[in-house]
C-alpha positions as CSV (number, residue, x, y, z in Angstrom):
1,G,57.3,22.1,82.4
2,D,58.4,24.1,85.4
3,K,57.8,22.1,88.7
4,I,56.8,23.9,91.9
5,T,57.1,22.4,95.5
6,C,57.2,23.9,99.1
7,V,59.2,22.7,102.2
8,M,57.6,23.6,105.5
9,T,59.5,23.6,108.9
10,S,57.1,23.0,111.8
11,A,57.1,25.3,114.9
12,L,55.8,22.6,117.2
13,A,58.2,21.1,119.8
14,C,57.0,17.6,119.4
15,S,57.2,17.3,115.6
16,N,59.1,14.6,114.0
17,P,60.4,15.3,111.5
18,T,60.4,19.0,111.8
19,T,60.1,19.6,108.0
20,A,57.6,18.4,105.4
21,T,57.7,18.7,101.5
22,S,54.5,19.6,99.6
23,N,53.1,18.1,96.5
24,Q,54.7,19.1,93.2
25,I,52.8,21.3,90.5
26,T,54.1,21.0,87.0
27,V,53.3,24.3,85.1
28,S,51.6,24.1,81.7
29,I,51.7,27.4,79.6
30,T,49.4,27.7,76.6
31,A,50.9,29.7,73.7
32,A,49.1,32.9,72.6
33,V,47.0,32.5,69.4
34,A,45.7,35.0,66.7
35,P,42.0,34.9,66.0
36,S,40.6,35.4,62.4
37,V,37.3,35.3,60.6
38,T,36.2,35.0,56.9
39,I,32.8,35.8,55.5
40,A,31.0,34.5,52.3
41,A,27.8,35.6,50.5
42,N,25.0,33.4,49.3
43,P,24.2,34.0,46.4
44,A,27.7,35.1,45.5
45,G,28.7,37.5,42.7
46,A,26.4,40.0,41.1
47,I,22.8,40.1,42.3
48,C,19.5,41.6,41.2
49,A,17.9,44.4,43.1
50,A,16.0,43.3,46.2
51,T,17.8,39.9,46.3
52,N,18.0,38.5,49.9
53,V,21.7,37.8,50.5
54,T,22.9,35.7,53.5
55,F,26.4,36.3,54.8
56,T,28.1,33.6,56.9
57,A,31.1,34.1,59.1
58,T,33.6,31.3,59.6
59,P,35.9,31.9,62.7
60,T,39.4,30.6,63.4
61,N,40.6,30.6,67.1
62,G,37.2,32.0,68.1
63,G,36.6,29.7,71.0
64,T,33.3,28.0,71.8
65,T,31.3,31.2,72.0
66,P,32.8,33.9,69.9
67,A,30.9,37.2,69.5
68,Y,30.1,38.8,66.1
69,Q,29.5,42.4,65.0
70,W,28.4,42.8,61.4
71,K,29.1,46.0,59.6
72,L,27.4,47.6,56.5
73,N,29.6,50.4,55.0
74,G,31.4,50.6,58.4
75,N,28.1,50.9,60.4
76,N,27.0,48.2,62.9
77,V,24.2,46.0,61.6
78,G,22.7,42.6,62.3
79,S,23.0,40.6,65.6
80,N,25.5,38.6,67.5
81,S,25.3,35.7,65.0
82,N,27.5,34.1,62.6
83,T,25.0,35.0,59.8
84,Y,23.6,38.2,58.5
85,Q,20.8,38.7,55.9
86,N,19.9,41.8,53.8
87,A,17.4,42.2,51.0
88,A,17.9,45.9,50.5
89,L,21.5,46.1,49.3
90,V,22.5,48.5,46.7
91,N,25.4,48.6,44.3
92,G,28.7,49.3,46.0
93,D,27.6,48.3,49.6
94,K,30.5,46.9,51.7
95,I,30.0,44.1,54.2
96,T,32.5,43.1,57.0
97,C,32.3,41.2,60.3
98,V,34.3,41.8,63.5
99,M,34.7,38.7,65.7
100,T,35.7,38.7,69.4
101,S,37.3,35.4,70.4
102,A,36.2,33.5,73.5
103,L,39.7,32.0,74.0
104,A,41.8,33.3,76.9
105,C,45.1,33.3,75.2
106,V,44.4,35.2,72.1
107,N,46.2,38.3,70.8
108,P,44.5,40.4,69.8
109,T,41.1,39.4,71.0
110,T,39.2,40.7,67.9
111,A,39.6,40.0,64.2
112,T,38.0,41.8,61.2
113,S,36.9,39.7,58.2
114,N,37.5,40.1,54.5
115,Q,35.3,42.8,52.8
116,I,32.5,41.8,50.3
117,T,31.6,44.6,47.9
118,I,28.1,44.2,46.5
119,S,27.4,44.4,42.7
120,V,23.7,44.9,42.0
121,T,22.7,44.4,38.3
122,A,20.0,46.8,37.1
123,T,16.6,45.3,36.3
124,V,16.1,45.0,32.5
125,V,12.9,44.6,30.4
126,P,12.9,41.7,28.0
127,S,11.2,42.0,24.6
128,V,11.0,40.1,21.4
129,T,10.0,41.0,17.8
130,I,9.2,38.6,15.0
131,A,9.4,39.0,11.2
132,A,8.1,36.9,8.3
133,N,9.9,35.8,5.2
134,P,8.4,36.4,2.7
135,A,6.8,39.5,4.1
136,G,3.5,41.0,3.1
137,A,0.8,39.2,1.2
138,I,1.5,35.6,0.2
139,C,0.0,33.0,-2.1
140,T,-1.8,30.0,-0.9
141,G,0.6,27.2,0.1
142,T,3.6,29.6,0.5
143,N,6.0,28.3,3.2
144,V,6.6,31.3,5.5
145,T,9.5,31.4,8.0
146,F,9.0,33.5,11.1
147,T,12.1,34.6,13.0
148,A,12.2,35.9,16.5
149,T,14.8,38.6,17.6
150,P,15.1,38.8,21.4
151,T,16.2,41.8,23.5
152,N,17.5,41.0,27.1
153,G,16.9,37.4,26.5
154,G,20.1,36.1,27.9
155,A,22.3,33.3,26.6
156,T,19.5,30.7,26.3
157,P,16.0,32.2,26.1
158,A,13.1,29.9,25.5
159,Y,10.5,30.4,22.8
160,Q,6.8,29.4,22.5
161,W,5.3,30.2,19.1
162,K,1.5,30.7,18.9
163,L,-0.9,30.5,15.9
164,N,-4.2,32.2,16.7
165,G,-3.3,31.9,20.4
166,N,-2.6,28.2,20.3
167,N,0.9,26.7,21.0
168,V,2.7,25.6,17.8
169,G,6.3,25.0,16.7
170,S,9.2,24.2,19.0
171,N,11.6,26.0,21.3
172,S,13.4,27.8,18.5
173,T,14.1,31.2,17.2
174,T,12.3,30.2,13.9
175,Y,8.9,28.8,13.0
176,Q,7.7,27.7,9.6
177,N,4.3,27.1,8.2
178,A,3.1,26.3,4.6
179,A,-0.6,26.0,5.4
180,L,-1.5,29.5,6.6
181,V,-4.8,30.9,5.7
182,N,-6.0,34.5,5.4
183,G,-6.3,36.2,8.8
184,D,-4.0,33.8,10.7
185,K,-2.2,35.5,13.6
186,I,1.3,34.6,14.6
187,T,3.0,35.6,17.9
188,C,5.9,34.4,20.0
189,V,6.3,34.3,23.8
190,M,10.0,34.5,24.9
191,T,11.2,33.5,28.4
192,S,14.4,35.4,29.3
193,A,17.4,33.5,30.7
194,L,18.6,36.7,32.5
195,A,18.2,36.8,36.3
196,C,17.4,40.5,36.6
197,T,14.3,41.1,34.5
198,N,11.1,42.8,35.6
199,S,9.2,40.1,33.9
200,T,10.6,36.8,32.8
201,T,8.4,36.6,29.7
202,A,7.7,38.9,26.8
203,T,5.2,38.6,24.0
204,S,6.1,39.7,20.5
205,N,4.3,41.8,17.9
206,Q,1.5,40.1,16.0
207,I,1.8,39.3,12.3
208,T,-1.6,38.9,10.6
209,I,-1.4,36.8,7.5
210,S,-2.8,38.1,4.2
211,V,-3.2,35.3,1.6
212,T,-3.9,36.5,-1.9
213,A,-5.8,34.5,-4.4
214,V,-6.8,36.3,-7.6
215,A,-8.5,35.2,-10.9
216,P,-6.9,36.6,-14.1
217,S,-9.0,37.7,-17.0
218,V,-8.5,39.2,-20.4
219,S,-10.8,41.0,-22.8
220,I,-10.1,42.0,-26.4
221,A,-11.4,44.7,-28.7
222,A,-11.1,45.5,-32.4
223,S,-10.0,48.8,-33.9
224,R,-13.2,48.8,-36.0
225,A,-16.5,47.6,-34.8
226,G,-19.2,46.0,-37.0
227,A,-18.8,45.1,-40.6
228,I,-15.5,45.8,-42.4
229,C,-14.4,45.8,-46.0
230,A,-12.3,43.0,-47.2
231,G,-8.6,43.8,-46.9
232,T,-9.1,46.2,-44.0
233,N,-6.3,46.0,-41.5
234,I,-7.8,45.3,-38.1
235,I,-5.9,45.8,-34.8
236,F,-7.0,43.7,-31.9
237,I,-5.9,44.9,-28.4
238,A,-5.9,42.7,-25.3
239,T,-6.6,44.2,-21.9
240,P,-5.5,42.0,-19.0
241,T,-6.8,42.0,-15.4
242,N,-4.4,40.5,-12.8
243,G,-1.9,39.8,-15.6
244,G,1.1,41.0,-13.7
245,T,3.9,43.1,-15.2
246,T,4.8,40.7,-18.0
247,P,1.8,38.5,-19.0
248,T,2.1,36.3,-22.1
249,Y,-0.4,36.3,-24.9
250,Q,-1.4,33.7,-27.5
251,W,-3.7,35.0,-30.1
252,K,-6.0,32.5,-31.9
253,L,-7.7,32.8,-35.3
254,N,-10.5,30.2,-35.6
255,G,-8.8,28.2,-32.8
256,N,-5.4,28.2,-34.4
257,N,-2.4,30.0,-32.9
258,A,-1.7,33.4,-34.6
259,G,0.3,36.5,-34.0
260,T,3.1,37.0,-31.5
261,N,3.4,37.3,-27.7
262,S,2.0,40.8,-27.7
263,A,-1.0,42.6,-26.4
264,I,-1.7,43.7,-30.0
265,Y,-2.5,41.5,-33.0
266,Q,-3.1,42.8,-36.6
267,N,-4.6,41.1,-39.6
268,A,-5.5,42.6,-43.0
269,A,-6.7,39.3,-44.5
270,L,-9.7,38.5,-42.4
271,V,-12.7,36.8,-44.0
272,N,-16.3,36.7,-43.1
273,G,-17.0,34.5,-40.0
274,D,-13.4,34.5,-38.7
275,K,-13.2,34.2,-34.9
276,I,-10.5,35.9,-32.8
277,T,-9.7,35.1,-29.2
278,C,-6.6,35.6,-27.0
279,V,-5.3,33.3,-24.3
280,M,-3.4,35.2,-21.6
281,T,-1.0,33.6,-19.0
282,S,-0.7,35.8,-16.0
283,A,2.7,36.7,-14.6
284,L,1.3,37.0,-11.0
285,A,2.3,34.4,-8.5
286,C,-1.1,34.2,-6.8
287,V,-3.5,33.5,-9.6
288,N,-5.8,30.5,-10.0
289,P,-6.0,29.5,-12.7
290,A,-3.0,31.0,-14.4
291,I,-4.5,31.0,-17.9
292,S,-7.5,33.0,-19.0
293,T,-9.3,33.1,-22.4
294,S,-10.8,36.3,-23.7
295,N,-14.1,37.0,-25.2
296,Q,-14.5,36.0,-28.9
297,I,-14.9,38.5,-31.7
298,T,-16.6,37.2,-34.9
299,M,-15.7,39.2,-38.0
300,T,-18.3,40.4,-40.5
301,V,-16.4,41.1,-43.8
302,T,-18.2,42.8,-46.7
303,A,-16.9,41.7,-50.1
304,L,-15.5,44.3,-52.4
305,S,-17.9,44.9,-55.3
306,K,-17.9,48.6,-56.3
307,F,-15.3,50.5,-58.2
308,F,-13.9,53.8,-56.9
309,L,-11.7,56.7,-58.2
310,D,-8.4,56.5,-56.3
311,R,-6.8,60.0,-56.5
312,D,-4.0,59.5,-53.9
313,G,-3.1,55.9,-55.0
314,D,-3.5,54.3,-51.6
315,G,-5.8,51.5,-53.0
316,Y,-8.9,53.1,-51.6
317,G,-11.2,55.5,-53.5
318,R,-14.2,57.7,-53.5
319,A,-17.4,57.6,-55.5
320,G,-16.8,58.0,-59.2
321,L,-15.4,56.2,-62.2
322,G,-12.1,54.4,-61.6
323,N,-10.5,51.0,-61.3
324,S,-9.9,50.6,-57.6
325,Q,-12.1,47.9,-56.0
326,A,-11.9,49.0,-52.4
327,C,-13.8,50.5,-49.5
328,R,-14.6,54.2,-49.5
329,D,-11.7,56.5,-48.7
330,C,-12.5,59.4,-46.4
331,D,-9.6,61.5,-47.7
332,D,-8.7,60.7,-51.2
333,N,-6.0,63.4,-51.3
334,N,-3.9,61.9,-48.5
335,G,-2.4,58.4,-49.1
336,A,-1.8,57.9,-45.4
337,I,-5.5,58.2,-44.6
338,N,-7.7,55.3,-45.7
339,P,-9.8,52.5,-44.1
340,G,-6.8,50.2,-44.0
341,A,-4.5,52.6,-42.1
342,S,-3.8,52.5,-38.3
343,E,-5.1,55.3,-36.1
344,I,-2.2,57.6,-35.0
345,C,-2.5,59.1,-31.5
346,N,-2.6,62.8,-30.9
347,N,-2.6,64.0,-34.5
348,G,-6.3,65.2,-34.6
349,K,-7.1,63.0,-37.7
350,D,-9.4,60.1,-38.5
351,D,-6.5,58.1,-40.0
352,N,-8.5,54.8,-40.5
353,C,-11.8,56.4,-41.8
354,D,-14.0,54.9,-39.1
355,G,-15.6,58.3,-38.2
356,R,-13.6,58.7,-35.0
357,I,-10.5,60.8,-34.3
358,D,-7.7,59.4,-32.1
359,E,-9.8,56.6,-30.6
360,G,-8.5,54.3,-27.9
361,T,-7.0,51.8,-30.3
362,C,-4.6,54.3,-32.0
363,T,-0.9,53.5,-32.4
364,I,1.3,55.2,-29.9
365,T,4.5,56.4,-31.5
366,E,7.5,57.3,-29.4
367,P,8.4,61.0,-29.7
368,P,11.9,62.1,-30.8
369,R,14.6,62.6,-28.3
370,I,17.2,65.4,-27.8
371,V,20.7,64.0,-28.5
372,I,22.8,64.5,-25.4
373,R,26.5,64.8,-26.4
374,T,29.8,66.5,-25.8
375,Y,30.8,69.6,-27.8
376,L,34.2,71.2,-28.3
377,A,34.8,74.9,-28.7
378,R,38.1,76.8,-29.2
379,E,38.7,79.5,-26.6
380,G,40.8,82.0,-28.6
381,D,43.4,84.4,-27.4
382,N,41.3,87.5,-26.9
383,G,37.9,89.0,-27.5
384,E,34.7,87.0,-28.0
385,Q,34.3,83.9,-30.2
386,K,30.9,83.1,-31.6
387,V,30.1,79.4,-31.7
388,D,27.0,77.7,-33.1
389,L,26.2,74.4,-31.4
390,K,24.2,72.0,-33.6
391,I,21.5,70.4,-31.5
392,R,20.0,67.3,-33.0
393,I,16.9,65.1,-32.4
394,T,16.8,61.4,-33.0
395,K,14.3,61.5,-35.8
396,P,12.1,64.1,-37.6
397,S,8.6,64.7,-36.4
398,A,5.4,65.6,-38.2
399,Q,4.9,68.2,-35.4
400,T,6.8,71.3,-34.4
401,I,9.3,70.6,-31.6
402,S,10.5,73.1,-29.2
403,V,12.8,73.0,-26.2
404,R,14.3,75.5,-23.7
405,Y,18.0,75.7,-23.2
406,S,20.3,77.5,-20.6
407,T,24.0,77.4,-19.8
408,E,25.3,76.1,-16.5
409,S,28.7,76.6,-15.0
410,G,31.2,73.8,-14.5
411,T,35.0,74.3,-14.3
412,A,34.4,77.1,-16.8
413,L,32.6,80.1,-15.3
414,P,30.2,82.6,-16.9
415,G,31.7,86.1,-17.4
416,N,35.2,84.7,-17.4
417,D,35.1,81.9,-20.0
418,Y,31.7,82.2,-21.7
419,K,28.6,84.4,-21.6
420,S,25.5,83.0,-20.0
421,A,22.8,82.2,-22.5
422,Q,19.2,80.9,-22.5
423,G,16.4,80.7,-25.0
424,V,14.1,78.4,-27.0
425,I,15.0,76.5,-30.1
426,Q,12.5,75.0,-32.5
427,F,12.6,72.0,-35.0
428,P,9.9,72.5,-37.7
429,P,8.2,69.4,-39.0
430,G,10.7,67.2,-40.8
431,I,13.8,69.1,-39.5
432,E,16.3,67.2,-37.2
433,E,18.8,70.0,-36.4
434,A,18.6,73.4,-34.7
435,I,21.3,76.0,-33.7
436,V,22.1,77.3,-30.2
437,P,24.4,80.4,-30.5
438,L,27.0,80.8,-27.7
439,T,29.7,83.3,-27.0
440,I,33.2,82.1,-25.8
441,M,35.5,84.6,-24.1
442,G,39.2,84.3,-25.1
443,D,42.4,84.9,-23.1
444,V,46.2,84.3,-23.3
445,I,46.4,82.5,-20.0
446,N,47.8,79.0,-20.2
447,E,45.2,76.9,-18.3
448,R,43.8,73.5,-18.1
449,M,40.9,72.4,-20.2
450,E,37.6,73.6,-18.8
451,A,33.9,72.8,-19.4
452,F,30.4,74.1,-18.9
453,Y,27.0,72.7,-19.6
454,L,24.0,73.3,-21.8
455,R,20.8,72.2,-20.0
456,F,17.5,71.4,-21.8
457,S,14.0,71.7,-20.3
458,D,10.4,72.2,-21.1
459,G,10.4,70.0,-24.2
460,V,7.3,70.1,-26.4
461,N,6.7,67.0,-28.6
462,V,10.2,65.7,-27.6
463,T,11.8,63.7,-24.9
464,I,14.9,65.0,-23.0
465,P,16.8,61.9,-21.8
466,G,19.3,61.1,-19.1
467,T,21.1,64.0,-17.4
468,R,19.2,66.5,-19.5
469,R,22.4,68.4,-20.3
470,S,25.3,68.4,-22.8
471,R,28.9,69.3,-21.9
472,V,30.9,71.9,-23.8
473,F,34.7,71.6,-23.5
474,L,36.7,74.8,-24.1
475,L,40.0,74.0,-25.9
476,D,42.8,76.3,-24.7
477,D,44.6,77.6,-27.7
478,D,47.4,78.7,-25.5
479,R,48.4,75.2,-24.7
480,Q,50.8,73.0,-26.7
481,T,48.7,70.5,-28.5
482,I,51.5,68.0,-29.2
483,F,52.8,65.7,-26.5
484,Q,56.4,64.6,-27.2
485,I,57.6,61.5,-25.4
486,H,61.1,60.2,-26.2
487,G,60.9,61.5,-29.7
488,I,57.3,60.2,-30.2
489,N,54.8,63.0,-31.0
490,I,51.1,62.4,-30.0
491,P,48.6,65.1,-31.0
492,S,46.0,66.0,-28.4
493,L,43.5,67.4,-30.9
494,I,42.3,66.1,-34.2
495,R,39.4,66.6,-36.5
496,R,37.0,63.7,-37.1
497,D,37.9,63.7,-40.9
498,Q,41.7,63.6,-40.4
499,P,43.9,60.6,-39.4
500,L,45.7,60.4,-36.1
501,V,49.4,60.8,-37.0
502,I,51.9,59.7,-34.3
503,K,55.4,60.7,-35.3
504,G,58.4,58.6,-34.3
505,L,56.7,55.2,-34.3
506,Q,58.4,54.1,-37.6
507,D,60.3,50.8,-37.3
508,T,59.2,50.4,-33.6
509,Q,57.3,47.5,-32.2
510,N,54.0,49.0,-30.9
511,S,50.4,48.5,-30.1
512,F,47.7,51.2,-29.4
513,C,44.2,51.3,-28.0
514,I,41.6,54.2,-27.9
515,T,38.6,54.2,-25.6
516,N,35.7,56.6,-25.1
517,M,34.8,58.1,-21.7
518,R,32.8,55.0,-20.8
519,G,35.8,52.7,-21.4
520,V,34.5,51.2,-24.6
521,V,37.2,50.5,-27.1
522,V,36.7,52.5,-30.4
523,A,40.0,51.7,-32.0
524,Q,43.0,49.4,-31.5
525,G,45.8,47.7,-33.4
526,R,49.5,46.8,-33.7
527,Q,52.3,48.3,-35.7
528,Y,50.3,51.5,-36.1
529,A,50.8,53.2,-39.5
530,N,49.0,56.5,-38.9
531,T,45.8,55.3,-40.7
532,W,43.1,55.6,-38.1
533,V,40.4,58.3,-38.8
534,P,37.7,59.1,-36.2
535,G,35.0,59.2,-38.9
536,N,31.6,58.9,-37.4
537,L,32.8,59.0,-33.8
538,A,31.0,61.7,-31.7
539,A,33.1,64.8,-31.0
540,G,34.5,64.8,-27.5
541,M,37.3,63.5,-25.3
542,Y,38.9,60.0,-25.8
543,F,41.7,58.2,-24.1
544,Y,44.7,56.5,-25.7
545,Q,47.2,53.9,-24.5
546,L,50.4,53.4,-26.5
547,V,52.8,50.6,-25.8
548,Y,56.1,50.5,-27.7
549,R,59.7,49.4,-27.4
550,D,62.3,52.2,-27.2
551,Q,65.7,52.3,-28.9
552,K,67.2,50.2,-26.1
553,G,64.6,47.6,-26.4
554,G,62.8,48.6,-23.2
555,L,59.0,48.4,-23.1
556,Q,57.3,51.8,-22.7
557,K,53.7,52.6,-21.9
558,K,52.1,56.0,-22.3
559,T,48.5,57.2,-21.8
560,G,46.7,60.4,-22.4
561,K,43.7,62.3,-23.8
562,I,42.7,63.0,-27.4
563,F,40.0,65.5,-28.3
564,V,38.0,64.9,-31.5
565,T,36.3,67.9,-33.1
566,D,33.8,68.3,-35.9
């Protein structure tokens, strides 16, 4: 706004006027400005390796022809341009731009942009696996669901299912088909939705379909071939093929249903010309048809006409005078051996008098089992106590049974609480009990109840079930065997033939319950009157629960252990 003029006085003599005033100049002052510049990246954000990124500078107060100097990690790059491109950026690179303004009135003349730090995402490999449900071999017509599980597929991968190389299904993680045939091949091609993949698509594993279709069959055989005597007990056995684990059987006699749902059918009343068949229904899923009919056995039965001497009274005799009208007995001194008997496996005898020993149609009998149980033994105060443990089997046998035994430590230790022992016990034919002698070592130390084990092995003609060992509890004689609770005395040790006497329960409202170590209730009642006797309960440890009202009417509940001894 300042105004500038000049007044001149002439030096000439003949000037009029002698002074002159110049034109006026009004001053215009432009205010100083600050330049600035911002940069932006395209694409913005995280990028994949080798992505070409374009950076653009936007100036403020740069004038008409500002100058640009791009910088990568502080070093000059690019050209004098408002854009800069780079396709070789790595993670952590830093981009800036220095602009020099073309305006005259700027302060300062240069401006540095914001900094862009590069984030490069590592390249990943996409993959996909598929699984079938149900897996493995299937039956014809089974609807199978295939499920794809992607890796590095991104948020929205795309799926193309293929059957034998041809596109099927839809863009879904699952594909179903109920018309598959043997040898069909299923795959899936996944297109990843991630940006930084070395390949956008991945092909899954291949599942080759196995379709099973089997035909069931069944054959039957008789325990005696050829002609039989009237009254002979014949055992028919069905042998299935493709029957599954639990096929069902319908035996037929002359076309009519007979017998039970069993692979074995017996009949001692067959007549000449009877026809035996068996219809089996397979338990397999993939059978066609599900039902199969066996071969037919036509019986030839010889009428009884001769009289025989029957010494052993089994209804069958040998040549000689007598009053038994029956087939010939091959051992008339043993009533268990005759033409009507069943063949017993592994006894070395011709039980059914067919001239063969232990043939394939013999009756398999389950061997006896060692009884696994808990034993109780008193410890004693000093010295050694001899204890005979009675080992039992579930039933007598016609053969000699033997089994090896050995002691094993538990909370009780050999040398401190008992002496290690091992040996073999035998059960002669018809005998169900044998003795294992043990030595228990006594002391006067008050200690908690301890136990060790008796392990059985190498059984001959006997089965050893379960854990294969019995437990032996050592009852500490040094301990008080009566628990006294508010005037109520509960014994911790009773014999199986004596009642459980709880003192102090008279005239009190109460209920009690006793369970075994498996939690099974073996006794319970209300207003207990000291009448319960263990009786046939196995010796061992049991648990009691006693609920009663005290003298003040309060409800009390007590629990503990009771040991029952032989």
